[in-house]
Each structure stands twice: as structure tokens, then as C-alpha cells.
C-alpha positions as CSV (number, residue, x, y, z in Angstrom):
1,M,-7.4,16.7,-37.7
2,F,-6.0,20.2,-37.4
3,T,-5.5,19.8,-33.7
4,L,-3.6,16.5,-34.3
5,I,-1.3,18.2,-36.8
6,N,-0.7,21.0,-34.2
7,K,0.2,18.5,-31.6
8,I,2.6,16.7,-33.9
9,T,4.2,20.0,-34.9
10,Y,4.5,21.0,-31.2
11,I,6.2,17.7,-30.3
12,S,8.6,18.0,-33.2
13,F,9.5,21.6,-32.4
14,M,10.0,20.9,-28.7
15,L,12.1,17.8,-29.4
16,L,14.3,19.9,-31.7
17,I,14.8,22.6,-29.0
18,I,15.5,19.9,-26.3
19,S,18.0,18.1,-28.6
20,I,20.0,21.4,-29.2
21,I,20.1,22.3,-25.5
22,S,21.0,18.7,-24.5
23,F,23.7,18.3,-27.1
24,L,25.4,21.6,-26.2
25,A,25.2,20.9,-22.5
26,I,26.7,17.4,-22.8
27,H,29.6,18.6,-24.9
28,A,30.2,21.6,-22.7
29,A,30.6,19.4,-19.6
30,P,34.2,19.0,-18.3
31,N,36.2,15.9,-19.0
32,S,35.1,13.3,-21.6
33,F,35.0,9.5,-22.1
34,F,38.4,9.6,-23.6
35,G,39.9,11.6,-20.8
36,A,41.0,8.5,-18.9
37,G,42.6,7.1,-22.0
38,E,44.6,10.2,-22.5
39,L,46.1,9.8,-19.0
40,N,46.9,6.1,-19.7
41,P,50.6,5.9,-20.8
42,N,49.8,2.7,-22.8
43,M,47.2,4.5,-24.9
44,T,48.8,6.3,-27.8
45,K,47.5,9.5,-29.3
46,E,46.9,7.6,-32.6
47,A,44.7,5.1,-30.9
48,I,42.6,7.8,-29.2
49,A,42.3,9.6,-32.6
50,T,41.2,6.4,-34.2
51,L,38.5,5.8,-31.5
52,K,37.2,9.4,-31.9
53,A,37.0,8.9,-35.7
54,V,35.1,5.7,-35.2
55,Y,32.5,7.5,-33.1
56,G,32.5,10.6,-35.3
57,L,33.9,12.8,-32.5
58,D,36.7,14.2,-34.7
59,K,34.2,16.1,-36.8
60,P,33.1,19.8,-36.1
61,L,30.4,20.1,-33.4
62,L,27.8,21.3,-35.9
63,E,28.4,18.3,-38.2
64,Q,28.2,16.0,-35.2
65,Y,24.8,17.4,-34.2
66,F,23.3,17.0,-37.7
67,D,24.6,13.4,-38.0
68,W,23.1,12.7,-34.6
69,V,19.7,14.2,-35.5
70,I,19.6,12.3,-38.7
71,N,20.3,9.0,-36.9
72,I,17.6,9.8,-34.3
73,V,15.0,10.3,-37.1
74,H,15.9,6.8,-38.2
75,L,15.6,5.6,-34.5
76,N,19.3,5.0,-34.4
77,F,20.8,6.4,-31.1
78,G,24.3,5.2,-31.8
79,I,26.7,2.8,-30.1
80,S,27.5,2.9,-26.4
81,F,31.1,3.9,-25.6
82,V,31.3,1.5,-22.6
83,S,29.5,-1.7,-23.6
84,G,29.8,-1.3,-27.4
85,E,26.1,-2.3,-27.8
86,D,23.4,-0.5,-29.6
87,V,21.9,2.3,-27.5
88,S,18.3,1.5,-28.6
89,S,18.6,-2.1,-27.5
90,E,20.1,-1.0,-24.2
91,I,17.2,1.4,-23.6
92,L,14.6,-1.1,-24.6
93,K,16.0,-3.7,-22.2
94,R,15.9,-1.3,-19.3
95,I,12.9,0.9,-19.8
96,P,10.1,-1.6,-19.1
97,V,11.0,-2.2,-15.5
98,T,11.4,1.5,-14.8
99,L,8.0,2.3,-16.4
100,V,6.3,-0.5,-14.5
101,M,7.7,0.6,-11.2
102,N,6.8,4.3,-11.7
103,S,3.4,3.7,-13.3
104,V,2.3,1.3,-10.6
105,S,3.4,3.7,-7.9
106,L,1.8,6.7,-9.7
107,V,-1.6,5.0,-10.0
108,V,-1.6,3.8,-6.4
109,V,-0.5,7.2,-5.1
110,F,-3.3,8.8,-7.1
111,I,-6.0,6.5,-5.8
112,L,-4.8,6.6,-2.1
113,S,-4.1,10.3,-2.0
114,L,-7.5,11.0,-3.6
115,K,-9.3,9.0,-0.9
116,L,-7.2,10.2,2.0
117,G,-7.1,13.8,0.9
118,I,-10.9,14.0,0.5
119,K,-11.4,12.1,3.8
120,S,-9.1,14.6,5.6
121,A,-11.0,17.6,4.2
122,L,-14.4,16.2,5.0
123,S,-13.2,15.5,8.6
124,Y,-11.6,18.9,9.0
125,E,-10.0,19.5,12.4
126,K,-11.2,16.0,13.6
127,K,-9.3,12.9,14.5
128,P,-9.1,11.4,11.0
129,D,-7.9,14.7,9.6
130,Y,-5.2,14.9,12.2
131,I,-4.0,11.3,11.6
132,I,-3.9,11.8,7.8
133,R,-2.1,15.1,8.1
134,Q,0.6,13.5,10.3
135,I,1.0,10.6,7.8
136,S,1.3,13.1,4.9
137,L,3.9,15.2,6.7
138,V,6.0,12.2,7.6
139,S,5.8,11.1,3.9
140,F,6.6,14.5,2.7
141,A,9.7,14.8,4.9
142,M,11.0,11.3,4.5
143,P,14.0,10.9,2.1
144,S,13.6,7.9,-0.3
145,F,17.1,6.6,0.4
146,Y,16.5,6.6,4.2
147,L,13.2,4.9,3.9
148,S,14.7,2.3,1.5
149,L,17.4,1.4,4.1
150,I,14.7,1.1,6.9
151,F,12.6,-1.2,4.7
152,I,15.7,-3.3,3.8
153,I,16.6,-3.6,7.5
154,F,13.1,-4.6,8.7
155,F,11.6,-6.5,5.8
156,A,14.7,-8.1,4.2
157,L,17.2,-8.6,7.1
158,A,15.3,-8.7,10.5
159,V,12.2,-10.4,9.0
160,P,13.4,-11.9,5.7
161,I,10.2,-11.5,3.7
162,F,11.4,-9.7,0.6
163,P,14.8,-9.9,-1.2
164,I,17.3,-7.1,-0.7
165,S,18.1,-6.4,-4.4
166,G,17.9,-7.5,-8.0
167,L,15.0,-8.5,-10.2
168,H,15.3,-12.3,-10.1
169,S,16.1,-15.0,-7.7
170,I,19.2,-17.0,-7.9
171,E,17.2,-20.0,-9.1
172,P,15.6,-18.9,-12.4
173,K,11.8,-19.1,-12.7
174,E,9.8,-20.0,-15.8
175,G,6.6,-18.9,-17.2
176,V,4.1,-17.0,-15.0
177,M,6.3,-17.7,-11.9
178,N,9.0,-15.4,-13.4
179,Y,6.6,-12.5,-13.3
180,F,5.6,-13.3,-9.7
181,D,9.3,-13.5,-8.8
182,M,9.9,-10.0,-10.4
183,A,6.8,-8.6,-8.5
184,W,8.2,-10.0,-5.3
185,H,11.6,-8.3,-5.9
186,L,9.9,-5.0,-6.8
187,T,7.6,-4.9,-3.8
188,L,10.0,-2.9,-1.5
189,P,11.1,-0.3,-4.0
190,I,7.6,0.3,-5.2
191,S,6.4,0.6,-1.6
192,V,9.0,3.2,-1.0
193,M,8.0,5.2,-4.0
194,I,4.3,5.0,-3.0
195,F,4.9,6.2,0.6
196,V,7.3,9.0,-0.4
197,G,4.9,10.2,-3.1
198,L,1.8,10.2,-0.9
199,G,2.6,13.2,1.2
200,S,2.6,16.1,-1.2
201,M,-0.4,14.7,-3.2
202,I,-2.5,14.3,0.0
203,I,-1.8,17.9,1.1
204,Y,-2.6,19.2,-2.4
205,I,-5.9,17.3,-2.7
206,R,-6.9,18.2,0.8
207,S,-6.3,21.9,0.0
208,L,-8.3,21.7,-3.2
209,T,-11.1,19.9,-1.5
210,L,-11.3,22.5,1.3
211,E,-11.7,25.2,-1.3
212,I,-14.6,23.3,-2.9
213,L,-16.3,22.8,0.4
214,K,-16.2,26.6,0.9
215,S,-17.7,27.3,-2.5
216,D,-21.2,28.7,-3.0
217,Y,-22.3,25.8,-5.4
218,Y,-21.3,23.2,-2.7
219,Y,-23.4,25.0,-0.1
220,Y,-26.3,25.1,-2.5
221,A,-26.0,21.4,-3.2
222,L,-25.7,20.8,0.6
223,S,-28.9,22.8,1.2
224,R,-30.8,20.6,-1.3
225,G,-30.2,17.6,1.0
226,L,-28.0,15.6,-1.4
227,S,-26.3,12.5,0.0
228,E,-22.5,12.4,0.6
229,K,-22.1,10.0,-2.4
230,Q,-24.0,12.5,-4.7
231,L,-21.9,15.4,-3.4
232,L,-18.7,13.4,-4.2
233,N,-19.7,12.2,-7.6
234,H,-21.3,15.5,-8.9
235,Y,-19.4,18.3,-7.1
236,I,-16.1,17.2,-5.5
237,Y,-14.7,14.7,-8.0
238,P,-15.5,16.7,-11.2
239,N,-13.8,19.8,-9.7
240,L,-10.8,17.9,-8.3
241,L,-9.8,15.8,-11.3
242,P,-8.7,18.6,-13.8
243,P,-6.0,20.1,-11.5
244,I,-4.9,16.7,-10.4
245,I,-4.5,15.4,-13.9
246,T,-2.5,18.6,-14.8
247,L,-0.2,17.9,-11.8
248,L,0.2,14.2,-12.9
249,G,1.1,15.4,-16.4
250,L,3.8,17.6,-14.9
251,S,5.1,14.7,-12.8
252,L,5.6,12.4,-15.9
253,P,9.3,13.3,-16.3
254,G,9.9,11.5,-13.1
255,L,8.8,8.2,-14.6
256,I,12.3,7.7,-15.9
257,G,14.6,10.0,-14.0
258,G,12.9,9.8,-10.6
259,S,14.0,6.3,-9.8
260,V,17.8,6.8,-10.0
261,I,18.4,6.5,-6.3
262,L,16.0,3.6,-5.7
263,E,17.4,1.6,-8.6
264,S,20.9,2.1,-7.3
265,I,20.0,1.1,-3.7
266,F,18.0,-2.0,-4.7
267,G,20.3,-3.0,-7.6
268,I,17.6,-2.8,-10.3
269,D,18.8,-2.6,-13.9
270,G,16.5,0.2,-15.0
271,M,16.7,3.4,-16.9
272,G,17.6,5.4,-13.8
273,Q,20.6,3.3,-13.0
274,L,21.6,3.2,-16.7
275,F,21.5,7.0,-16.9
276,Y,23.5,7.4,-13.7
277,M,26.3,5.0,-14.7
278,S,26.4,6.6,-18.2
279,A,26.7,10.1,-16.7
280,I,29.6,8.9,-14.5
281,S,31.4,7.3,-17.4
282,R,30.6,10.1,-19.9
283,D,28.9,7.6,-22.2
284,Y,27.4,10.3,-24.5
285,P,25.3,8.1,-26.8
286,I,23.5,6.6,-23.8
287,I,23.0,9.9,-22.1
288,M,21.6,11.6,-25.2
289,G,19.4,8.7,-26.0
290,T,18.0,8.6,-22.5
291,L,17.4,12.4,-22.5
292,M,15.5,12.3,-25.8
293,M,13.4,9.3,-24.8
294,T,12.5,11.0,-21.5
295,A,11.6,14.2,-23.4
296,F,9.4,12.3,-25.9
297,L,7.5,10.4,-23.2
298,T,7.1,13.6,-21.2
299,L,5.6,15.5,-24.2
300,L,3.4,12.6,-25.1
301,G,2.2,12.3,-21.5
302,N,1.4,16.0,-21.4
303,I,-0.7,15.7,-24.6
304,V,-2.5,12.7,-23.1
305,A,-3.2,14.8,-20.0
306,D,-4.6,17.6,-22.2
307,L,-6.9,15.2,-24.0
308,A,-8.1,13.8,-20.6
309,L,-8.8,17.4,-19.5
310,L,-10.9,18.0,-22.7
311,R,-12.8,14.8,-21.9
312,L,-13.5,15.9,-18.3
313,N,-14.3,19.5,-19.2
314,P,-15.5,20.1,-22.8
315,Y,-15.9,23.8,-22.1
316,I,-12.1,24.1,-22.3
317,Q,-12.3,23.2,-26.0
318,R,-15.2,25.6,-26.6
319,G,-13.2,28.4,-24.9
């Protein structure tokens, strides 16, 4: 119970710090949403002042911050400057597809890189190790936008297997077929995310596995005549998972912000594209709402990673 209270206090304190930094950074940025209106000769100063009063931008900065924090506590992120819609509903409409894309790619990258990284280390300086290292280096060096264009040219234009962009076909589907249609549209962007994410993870896991293979306890287990399956289950996996889970916890901020480029290329209405368009148009409520949502999910994910580490290694809690 005490640990739970500590975690809640930690999340609240960090969200407060993040909110202050984000609020000041956004308002310190050059230009504003009303900058274009001020250059419009048909837009009077009175009309601009009225708009600022409607959105509360005529108040002192400190008062604006406190009003914004109070609204956030009540899960009210304000009204979008551009669309005029509620920010919460805008985020809720867009966040599922972004979380699905990034979560699926993260799970697949974790499973594939774990298998390939261990296989590469166990086949050190042999042909499988060489092939896996070359694949990981190509993946590590490949820009996501360039690979996206290659996939579109080959799998959507030359051989029209998958659609170029969007989430739905021109003819709307119903029921279960609607989800299959979305999965069909998301195949290319998720494939790009998986391939680009494999490289660094494979190299990291291979390096960790090589350190384990050089350890004294592994040599001792090897001298006892244990099978490869027993070595994997009792010596390699238990020592690999804690640092990998820590790394995955640190990569959670990319679940929302990491798909900006791909969502723009493939025309997917997700959180990445929403944040990018809001940043260009200086839509402060959307930007701030997205930043706070990302911060909350990141902190929550790190706590989940900590709990997973405690589950894998109870000695951490005893220490």
C-alpha cells in the first residue's frame, strides 16, 4: 500500500513538473495561432481580442496556467483552436490506432530481436551470426521514411498488394471485415516500424548474451552437461529480460511521438499526425493535451516496467 502511494505521488509530482516546463516552452515559442489573423487586413483588433478572451489568452500567464491545470484535473483539455472540437474527443479518436501500431510493432520487435540476438551470440563468428549482424546493421542504418517509400513502390504500386495510404477502403466495410480492412491498411506502416526497430535491439541483445556466455556461472552450467534448452530457460533468459524490460520502458515515449513521419507518409489519422499538424498551426490546446497524455502514458509504462522487474527479480525489492 505504501509503495502504491509512493508511485501515485511520484506520477503526480512528475506530471506537475512536466506541465510547467511544457506550458512555458509552448508560450515562449515564436509566433502564435492568432499571428496569421493579425496580418489579415479583414481581421480587426477587436475581433482578435474577442477570440483571445474566449480562449482565456487575455489573462496573465500564471492565471492561464492555473486555469489549465484545474481543467486537466477534471479531464478537460480545452477546445481546439483549429477544429473547434473538444481536445479530449480529438485525442480519444486518434490514440487507438497509434497505440495499436506501436504496440504491435514493439511486441514483434521484442520477440524477433530476442530470438535473433541470442541466435547470433550462440553462433558467434559463424555464418548465422554474420547474416544476422548484416540484417541488423541495414535495419539500424535505414531511415523509416526511405523504407516507407520503397515499400510503397514495391508493394503498393509495382505489385499492388497493399493500399498506399489511409485506414479504410473507399467502399466501407461492416462488422469484422472492417477490422480486417484496417489491418490490411496498417500492414505496410507496421512492417516499416518492425524492420527499423529490429537493428538496435538485436545488437543490444547480442551484446548482452555474449557477456552472459563469458560468465563463470554459464561455464559452470555448461560443465554440468545441461542441454541448450535448459541453458536458455535457466541462465540466458532470466539474465537478459531485466535490462531488456528496462530498455522497453525507456522506449515507451515513442508509442505516440515516434510515428509522426510514418503517419504523415501513409496518411493515417493518428496521434503523431495530430501533434505534427497542431504544432504547425500553433494549436496550443491540442499540443498541450498530447504532451500531457504522452507524459502520463510514459510514467505509467515505466511503473509497469518496474513492477515487471520486481516480478522477474524479487531480490531488487529486498535490496
